[in-house]
MMTF fields as JSON, N, C-alpha, C and O atoms, coordinates in Angstrom:
{
  "mmtfVersion": "1.0.0",
  "mmtfProducer": "UNKNOWN",
  "numBonds": 303,
  "numAtoms": 304,
  "numGroups": 76,
  "numChains": 1,
  "numModels": 1,
  "chainsPerModel": [1],
  "groupsPerChain": [76],
  "chainIdList": ["A"],
  "bondAtomList": [4, 2, 8, 6, 12, 10, 16, 14, 20, 18, 24, 22, 28, 26, 32, 30, 36, 34, 40, 38, 44, 42, 48, 46, 52, 50, 56, 54, 60, 58, 64, 62, 68, 66, 72, 70, 76, 74, 80, 78, 84, 82, 88, 86, 92, 90, 96, 94, 100, 98, 104, 102, 108, 106, 112, 110, 116, 114, 120, 118, 124, 122, 128, 126, 132, 130, 136, 134, 140, 138, 144, 142, 148, 146, 152, 150, 156, 154, 160, 158, 164, 162, 168, 166, 172, 170, 176, 174, 180, 178, 184, 182, 188, 186, 192, 190, 196, 194, 200, 198, 204, 202, 208, 206, 212, 210, 216, 214, 220, 218, 224, 222, 228, 226, 232, 230, 236, 234, 240, 238, 244, 242, 248, 246, 252, 250, 256, 254, 260, 258, 264, 262, 268, 266, 272, 270, 276, 274, 280, 278, 284, 282, 288, 286, 292, 290, 296, 294, 300, 298],
  "bondOrderList": [1, 1, 1, 1, 1, 1, 1, 1, 1, 1, 1, 1, 1, 1, 1, 1, 1, 1, 1, 1, 1, 1, 1, 1, 1, 1, 1, 1, 1, 1, 1, 1, 1, 1, 1, 1, 1, 1, 1, 1, 1, 1, 1, 1, 1, 1, 1, 1, 1, 1, 1, 1, 1, 1, 1, 1, 1, 1, 1, 1, 1, 1, 1, 1, 1, 1, 1, 1, 1, 1, 1, 1, 1, 1, 1],
  "groupList": [{"groupName": "UNK", "atomNameList": ["N", "CA", "C", "O"], "elementList": ["N", "C", "C", "O"], "formalChargeList": [0, 0, 0, 0], "bondAtomList": [1, 0, 2, 1, 3, 2], "bondOrderList": [1, 1, 2], "singleLetterCode": "X", "chemCompType": "L-PEPTIDE LINKING"}],
  "groupTypeList": [0, 0, 0, 0, 0, 0, 0, 0, 0, 0, 0, 0, 0, 0, 0, 0, 0, 0, 0, 0, 0, 0, 0, 0, 0, 0, 0, 0, 0, 0, 0, 0, 0, 0, 0, 0, 0, 0, 0, 0, 0, 0, 0, 0, 0, 0, 0, 0, 0, 0, 0, 0, 0, 0, 0, 0, 0, 0, 0, 0, 0, 0, 0, 0, 0, 0, 0, 0, 0, 0, 0, 0, 0, 0, 0, 0],
  "groupIdList": [1, 2, 3, 4, 5, 6, 7, 8, 9, 10, 11, 12, 13, 14, 15, 16, 17, 18, 19, 20, 21, 22, 23, 24, 25, 26, 27, 28, 29, 30, 31, 32, 33, 34, 35, 36, 37, 38, 39, 40, 41, 42, 43, 44, 45, 46, 47, 48, 49, 50, 51, 52, 53, 54, 55, 56, 57, 58, 59, 60, 61, 62, 63, 64, 65, 66, 67, 68, 69, 70, 71, 72, 73, 74, 75, 76],
  "secStructList": [7, 7, 7, 7, 7, 4, 4, 4, 7, 7, 2, 2, 2, 2, 2, 2, 2, 2, 2, 2, 2, 2, 2, 2, 7, 6, 6, 7, 7, 3, 3, 3, 3, 3, 3, 3, 3, 3, 7, 1, 1, 4, 4, 4, 4, 4, 6, 1, 1, 2, 2, 2, 2, 2, 2, 2, 2, 2, 2, 6, 6, 7, 6, 6, 3, 3, 3, 3, 3, 3, 3, 3, 3, 7, 7, 7],
  "xCoordList": [-32.383, -32.364, -33.121, -32.877, -34.014, -34.768, -34.227, -34.221, -33.777, -33.231, -34.267, -34.931, -34.417, -35.3, -34.65, -33.469, -35.422, -34.893, -35.646, -36.684, -35.143, -35.82, -35.626, -34.527, -36.681, -36.651, -36.195, -35.631, -36.427, -36.079, -34.597, -34.222, -33.774, -32.33, -31.824, -31.89, -31.331, -30.901, -29.396, -28.938, -28.638, -27.2, -26.519, -25.703, -26.826, -26.16, -26.467, -25.531, -27.746, -27.99, -27.366, -26.915, -27.341, -26.75, -25.244, -24.714, -24.555, -23.116, -22.804, -21.819, -23.639, -23.432, -23.604, -22.822, -24.619, -24.865, -23.72, -23.276, -23.253, -22.131, -20.888, -20.129, -20.673, -19.534, -19.617, -18.603, -20.825, -21.002, -20.67, -20.005, -21.127, -20.855, -19.36, -18.81, -18.703, -17.27, -16.45, -15.402, -16.905, -16.186, -16.289, -15.318, -17.468, -17.654, -16.809, -16.211, -16.758, -16.002, -15.323, -15.926, -14.081, -13.396, -13.146, -12.923, -13.179, -12.946, -14.21, -14.145, -15.348, -16.624, -16.8, -16.464, -17.333, -17.684, -19.143, -19.983, -19.432, -20.795, -21.232, -20.542, -22.374, -22.913, -24.151, -25.074, -24.156, -25.286, -25.96, -25.331, -27.248, -28.01, -28.819, -29.634, -28.588, -29.278, -30.168, -29.664, -31.47, -32.34, -32.209, -32.193, -32.115, -32.029, -33.145, -33.348, -33.855, -34.932, -34.331, -33.645, -34.594, -34.178, -35.429, -36.288, -35.538, -36.772, -36.918, -35.949, -38.145, -38.45, -38.015, -37.67, -38.022, -37.659, -36.441, -36.241, -35.635, -34.376, -34.586, -33.802, -35.613, -35.829, -36.268, -36.191, -36.718, -37.12, -35.92, -36.088, -34.72, -33.517, -33.373, -32.758, -33.934, -33.877, -34.693, -34.436, -35.681, -36.57, -36.115, -36.487, -35.312, -34.957, -33.449, -32.67, -33.056, -31.676, -30.761, -29.551, -31.245, -30.356, -29.829, -28.656, -30.656, -30.229, -29.212, -28.279, -29.377, -28.444, -27.031, -26.055, -26.911, -25.587, -24.882, -23.679, -25.621, -25.025, -24.595, -23.534, -25.406, -25.077, -23.862, -22.969, -23.824, -22.667, -21.393, -20.341, -21.474, -20.295, -19.811, -18.605, -20.741, -20.363, -19.715, -18.871, -20.104, -19.594, -18.444, -17.906, -18.064, -17.082, -15.74, -15.177, -15.22, -13.893, -13.915, -12.904, -15.048, -15.124, -14.533, -14.962, -13.56, -12.98, -13.971, -14.666, -14.022, -14.882, -16.345, -17.19, -16.664, -18.055, -18.224, -17.486, -19.202, -19.52, -20.867, -21.838, -20.928, -22.172, -22.639, -21.909, -23.858, -24.42, -25.687, -26.59, -25.746, -26.922, -27.858, -27.426, -29.137, -30.157, -31.078, -31.966, -30.874, -31.703, -33.133, -33.375, -34.058, -35.476, -35.95, -35.98, -36.319, -36.714, -38.201, -39.051, -38.493, -39.871, -40.399, -39.697, -41.61, -42.218, -42.724, -43.009, -42.83, -43.342, -44.804, -45.397],
  "yCoordList": [8.715, 8.476, 7.184, 6.17, 7.206, 6.02, 5.555, 6.305, 4.316, 3.742, 2.845, 2.066, 2.941, 1.988, 0.608, 0.47, -0.402, -1.762, -2.685, -3.236, -2.857, -3.78, -5.224, -5.626, -5.976, -7.402, -7.671, -8.729, -6.749, -6.873, -7.115, -7.68, -6.693, -6.826, -5.588, -4.479, -5.775, -4.636, -4.423, -3.281, -5.476, -5.372, -4.621, -3.736, -4.942, -4.308, -2.806, -2.018, -2.366, -0.912, -0.194, 0.946, -0.855, -0.246, -0.052, 1.013, -1.071, -0.961, 0.087, 0.817, 0.161, 1.172, 2.573, 3.469, 2.772, 4.086, 4.493, 5.641, 3.565, 3.862, 4.187, 5.088, 3.46, 3.754, 5.138, 5.828, 5.568, 6.914, 7.986, 8.974, 7.789, 8.761, 8.84, 9.931, 7.684, 7.656, 8.254, 8.85, 8.108, 8.696, 10.222, 10.913, 10.749, 12.198, 12.85, 13.903, 12.224, 12.786, 11.644, 11.062, 11.312, 10.176, 10.354, 9.37, 11.59, 11.821, 11.665, 11.699, 11.496, 11.375, 9.957, 8.979, 9.867, 8.577, 8.283, 9.183, 7.041, 6.61, 5.655, 4.681, 5.944, 5.081, 4.378, 5.014, 3.053, 2.231, 1.695, 1.015, 2.008, 1.543, 0.323, 0.388, -0.795, -2.04, -2.445, -2.738, -2.464, -2.951, -4.466, -5.188, -4.93, -6.366, -6.756, -6.127, -7.782, -8.282, -9.259, -10.207, -9.021, -9.94, -10.717, -10.18, -11.972, -12.719, -13.114, -13.142, -13.417, -13.794, -15.225, -15.531, -16.089, -17.486, -17.825, -17.232, -18.768, -19.091, -19.606, -19.279, -20.39, -20.993, -19.968, -20.237, -18.816, -17.779, -17.118, -16.398, -17.358, -16.839, -17.383, -16.74, -18.559, -19.131, -18.325, -18.386, -17.567, -16.813, -15.376, -14.765, -14.834, -13.419, -13.227, -14.16, -12.009, -11.517, -12.14, -11.93, -12.875, -13.48, -12.434, -12.478, -11.52, -10.509, -9.547, -9.122, -9.204, -8.282, -8.863, -8.119, -10.169, -10.8, -10.656, -10.4, -10.818, -10.663, -9.227, -8.981, -8.294, -6.882, -6.496, -5.803, -6.942, -6.653, -7.256, -6.617, -8.471, -9.12, -8.379, -8.247, -7.892, -7.175, -5.826, -5.358, -5.202, -3.875, -3.905, -2.855, -5.077, -5.195, -4.556, -3.845, -4.788, -4.3, -3.102, -2.792, -2.43, -1.214, -0.056, 0.188, 0.656, 1.779, 2.935, 3.273, 3.525, 4.679, 4.354, 5.246, 3.08, 2.674, 2.122, 1.234, 2.661, 2.217, 1.51, 2.051, 0.307, -0.453, -0.492, -0.937, -0.024, 0.019, -0.822, -0.635, -1.75, -2.601, -1.96, -1.516, -1.922, -1.375, -2.519, -2.909, -3.06, -4.193, -3.783, -2.745, -4.628, -4.456, -5.76, -6.798, -5.702, -6.9, -7.184, -6.322, -8.407, -8.838, -9.307, -9.984, -8.947, -9.368, -10.799, -11.271, -11.475, -12.849, -12.886, -13.965],
  "zCoordList": [-14.845, -16.257, -16.54, -15.885, -17.482, -17.874, -19.22, -20.196, -19.254, -20.476, -21.138, -20.455, -22.459, -23.145, -23.148, -23.465, -22.796, -22.705, -23.661, -23.295, -24.863, -25.773, -25.32, -24.938, -25.369, -25.031, -23.598, -23.32, -22.708, -21.287, -21.032, -20.005, -21.952, -21.792, -21.059, -21.588, -19.869, -19.06, -19.129, -19.168, -19.145, -18.972, -20.121, -19.865, -21.347, -22.496, -22.566, -22.704, -22.478, -22.48, -21.279, -21.4, -20.135, -18.938, -19.118, -18.8, -19.625, -19.85, -20.912, -20.799, -21.938, -22.985, -22.422, -22.74, -21.59, -21.005, -20.069, -20.093, -19.258, -18.363, -19.181, -18.823, -20.276, -21.157, -21.758, -21.858, -22.167, -22.715, -21.674, -21.985, -20.459, -19.396, -19.122, -18.974, -19.053, -18.759, -19.91, -19.663, -21.165, -22.295, -22.285, -22.593, -21.929, -21.9, -20.825, -21.048, -19.658, -18.534, -17.782, -16.879, -18.135, -17.501, -16.006, -15.3, -15.515, -14.092, -13.256, -12.027, -13.899, -13.187, -12.654, -13.323, -11.437, -10.851, -11.18, -11.172, -11.464, -11.762, -10.649, -10.349, -10.048, -8.997, -9.526, -10.036, -9.398, -9.823, -8.566, -7.756, -8.411, -7.252, -7.662, -8.582, -6.972, -7.28, -6.106, -5.022, -6.309, -5.236, -5.105, -6.101, -3.872, -3.603, -2.66, -1.622, -3.023, -2.181, -1.183, -1.564, 0.104, 1.163, 1.573, 2.272, 1.145, 1.406, 2.864, 3.624, 3.233, 4.61, 4.907, 6.049, 3.93, 4.119, 3.263, 2.202, 3.718, 3.057, 1.631, 0.74, 1.407, 0.092, -0.95, -2.149, -0.516, -1.454, -2.14, -3.124, -1.629, -2.285, -3.701, -4.551, -3.961, -5.298, -6.298, -7.5, -5.811, -6.681, -6.919, -7.92, -6.001, -6.054, -6.199, -6.004, -6.544, -6.524, -7.565, -7.48, -8.52, -9.506, -10.488, -10.859, -10.903, -11.872, -11.257, -11.938, -10.001, -9.352, -9.303, -9.408, -9.147, -9.13, -10.474, -10.517, -11.57, -12.897, -13.144, -13.717, -12.719, -12.925, -12.094, -12.582, -10.842, -9.994, -10.568, -10.541, -11.083, -11.663, -12.9, -13.111, -13.721, -14.938, -14.637, -15.402, -13.53, -13.188, -12.194, -11.842, -11.742, -10.665, -11.004, -10.171, -12.189, -12.532, -13.474, -14.105, -13.574, -14.382, -13.575, -12.447, -14.132, -13.389, -13.275, -14.233, -12.101, -11.875, -11.684, -11.751, -11.443, -11.258, -9.846, -9.417, -9.139, -7.781, -7.828, -8.358, -7.279, -7.238, -5.789, -4.903, -5.557, -4.211, -4.179, -4.994, -3.231, -3.067, -2.04, -0.977, -2.377, -1.485, -1.062, -1.82, 0.142, 0.554, 0.904, 1.52, 0.492, 0.814, 1.434, 0.772, 2.709, 3.443, 3.24, 3.461, 2.816, 2.677, 4.034, 4.785, 4.326, 5.596, 5.463, 4.362, 6.591, 6.603, 6.44, 6.428]
}
């Protein structure tokens, strides 16, 4: 599913879409796949993965929502 994201705001449309799915069928599980960049150097962590932390925190206590991280390792 592709969601329109005005002004690059991801969290609000994502939460609204998950809420719509859960309202239609409360017994359905929703899985959210989050790509995570695993940088080659330690200092690159400051540049990556910040948005995934906010999304995971927002979805942590939502009933029926599974958050799965998909690591992608950057080469040196």
